[in-house]
N, C-alpha and C positions, 0 to 999 in steps of 0.2 A: 681143121681146114675144110672148107666146103669144096666138094668135088662136082664141078658143073658138067652137064652134058648138053647135047644139042636140044634146042626147044622142041617139044612134042606137039603133035596136033591136039587140039582141045578134045578132051574125053568126056565132057560133061553135058548137061542138058542144054538144048538150044534156047535162043531167045524166044522163039515161038512157044515152046513148052512152058517157059517161065511165065510169059504173059498170059497163057491160057489159064494158069492156075491163080496168079496173083492179081490179074487186072479185071476180075469180075465186077468188083464194086468196092471202093474205099469204105462206103457206109456199111456194107455187109460185114467187112472185117472189123470195123469199129464195134458193131453189135456183138460179134463173136468174141473178140479179143480184149475188149475193154478200152478204156481211154488211152492207154499206152500204145495200142495197136502193135503189140510185140508178139510176133508169131514164132515163139520158141519157148522152151520150158523155162518156167520161173524158178526162183530159188526161195523156197518156202521156210518160214518159221511159224510156230504155233500162233494162231490168232491173226495171221496175215489176210488181207484182202488180196485179190489177184493183182491189182495194180501195185500194191506195196511189194509183193513178192517179185514182180517183174522189175521194179526199180532196184531191188536188192540184187538181182541177177546182173543188171547192167553195171551197178557199182562194183560188184565182184570182179567182172572182167576188166574194168578200168584199173582196179587195184592190181590184178594179176599181171597186166601188161605194163604196169609202171607208167600209165599214161597221164596221170594227173599233173597239171602244171607244165606239161611239155609244149613244144612248139607245133608239131605236126603229127596227126594221128590218122591212119586209114581204117575205115570201117568197111569190110568186104561183105556185101549182103546187108545193106543198111536199113532195109525195111522202110517203115514209115517215119524214121528219123529220131526215135527215142534215144538211141545211143549218141548220135552226133550232137543232139541238143543237150544231153546230160554232160557230154565231154566239155562243150564250150560254155554252157551257162552255169554249171555247178562245179566242174573240176578244173577250171582255169586253162584249158587247152586253147592255144591261139588260133589254130586252123585245123579243121577236121574235113577230110574228104570221104564221101560215102559213095560206094559203088552198088548199083542195082541194075537188073535187066527189066524191071517193071516200070513202065512209063507212068502208071497211076501213082506208084510210090514216090517217084522222082517229082511229080507234079505236086503231090501233098507236101513234101519237104520244101520245095521252092516256095510254097505259099506260106510257110511258117515264119518268114522274115528273119532267118538266122544268118547274120552278116559274116560270121566266121566259118560258115559251112559251105562246101562246094559239093553238090551232089551230081553224079554223072550216071547216065544210062550207058553202062560200059561193063564188059566182061573183064574179070580180073586177068584173064589170059591175054587181053589186049592192052592192059594198063601200062602206061609209061610215065611214071612220076617225074615232075619237074625237079624235085628235091627229095633227099631221103626222109623217111619217116622215123619218128622217135618210138612209135609203137604201132602195132597192127592188131586189130580185133576182128574176129569173124564168128558171128553167132547165128546158127541156123541156116547157113548157106553151103557148108561143106558137103551136105547130103546130095547137092546137085552137081558135084564136080566129077562124078563118073556115071556112066550109063549102065543100065542093066545088061546082063549077059556078057560082060567083059570077064576075062580070066582074072585070077588073083594077081598075076604078074602085071596085067594091064591096069588094074585098079591101083595097084602100088605105084606104078609109073605115073598114072594120072595124079595121084596125091602128091607124089614127089615133085612133079612139076610145080604144083602150088607152093610147096615148102621152099623150093629153090627160088621161085620168084619173090616170095616174102623176104627171104634172107637177103636177096639182092637189093631190095627196096629199103631195108632197115639201116639206120645209122648204127655205128658201133655201140654196143650195149643195149640196143633195141630188143624188145621182147614181143612175142605173139601170144595172144590168148584166144583159144578156140573152143567153141561149143558145137557139138554135133550129135545127132542120132547115130546109132551103130547097131550092128547085129548083136543080139544077146546070146545067152548061153542055154536057152531052152531048145531042145532038139525034138522032143516028143510032140509034134504039132498035131492038133486035131483038125477035123475037116473045116470047122468054122474059122480057125486061125489061117489055114491055107487059103480059104476063100477070101478072107479079109486081106491077106498079103497080096494076092493076085489083083484085088480091086485097087489097093494102094499103088502098085506099080503100073498097072495097065490103064487106070482111069484117073485116079486122084493125083498122083505125082508122076506124070509121064516122063520118060527119059532120065530117071533117077534110080540110083542104087545106093545101098548102105554098105559100108565097109566094116570089117572086124577091127577091134582095137589093135590087134597085132599088126594089121596092115598099115594102120596110121603111124604106129611107132616105127615100123620098118621103113616106111616112106620118108620119115624124118631123120633117119640115121645119117651121121656125118654132115648134117645141116644144122640141126638144133639139138639141144639137150632138153629132155622132158624135165620140167621143174616140179610140176604138181599134176595130180589127176584126181578128179572127183567122178565117181560113178553114181549118178542120181536118177535111176530109172523111176523111183518112186515119185520124185519131183515132177517128172513128165506125166506120169499117170494122174497125179493130182491136177496138173495144169489142163490136161485133156478134159478132165471132169468139169473144171471151171468153165472151160470153153463150151462144153456140151450143155451145161446149165444155162449159160448165156444164150446160146442158140435157141433152146427150147423156151426160155423166158421171152425171147424177142422174135418168135417164129413168124408172125404176121409181117413185122417190119423187115426181117431178113429176106423173106420171100419177095416182098415188094421191091427190095433193093437189088436182088440178084436172080430171082426166079426160083421156082420150086425145085428144079433139077439140081441146081447149085446147093440149095439148102439141104436137100436130102443127102447129097454126096458128102458134105461136110459133117452132117449129123452122124452118118454112118462111119466116117473116118474118125471122128472124136470118140465115139463109143468103142471102136475097135482099139484105139490108142490107149484108153483107160485100161483095158484088159492086157494088151500086148506089153505095155511097160510094167504093169503090176506082176505079170507072170514071166518077165525077162525074155520074152521073145525078141523084143527090141530093148535097147538101153540108151542112156543119155550120158555122154562124156563131156567134161569140162577139163581141158588140158592147157597148161601154160608151158611155153617153150622159151628157151633162152639161147 
């Protein structure tokens, strides 16, 4: 039985912080991320291109959520639309709703001509669905749902609010598939890693904090059962390396699209990500809930 509590104030990143990061230039992100414009860790197999590994990741979450062939699916943090497009054009979903706080992302999706997709510039905390969803997928957005300097108890409460909302939106038997960065298990930080972490939180991803796996599980207790977990830090290290390679190969075009300051910030972040995930300072979780 789900035990509900009074709705809590939103604990995550503001719309201004999200726009500052994501709305620099759609073309810049195409140059960095590849044709899928998928800004989250791919799911790699030997011999994959970046785009192939990203589509494999999308299909994995669709399978984990049991979304294929269903009537209504919610994508929280829909990015530039790869998930909602794949849901409706490949996996037979009748209607997909995508939520984003990025106006650039929403505009890009609206220009794709997807008649079964409804994209909204809307915080999940404010979402009021007209009908229940058969499945919910959230990839690469959960990192923004709590801010830095909250206590463990406050982070858990913020995550719990998300899980309670998802449960209330799902039809009976509906599942949630989640992918998120999380704090890893390496505690012997060197100065370079600390410097990179401060850059990440203070400059690159403002108003954002990562949780521990234990906090996520605790927040979901009595709301969802954890069905499966993949810990794929190596996959994120490889993804960051692919993005870094893309940036450097397209340096002139990327600077023309977004400016040198933006280029250098992303180059630094991707290089730091390669190391942080390889050494387990941060990790990557793919969790399905029932």
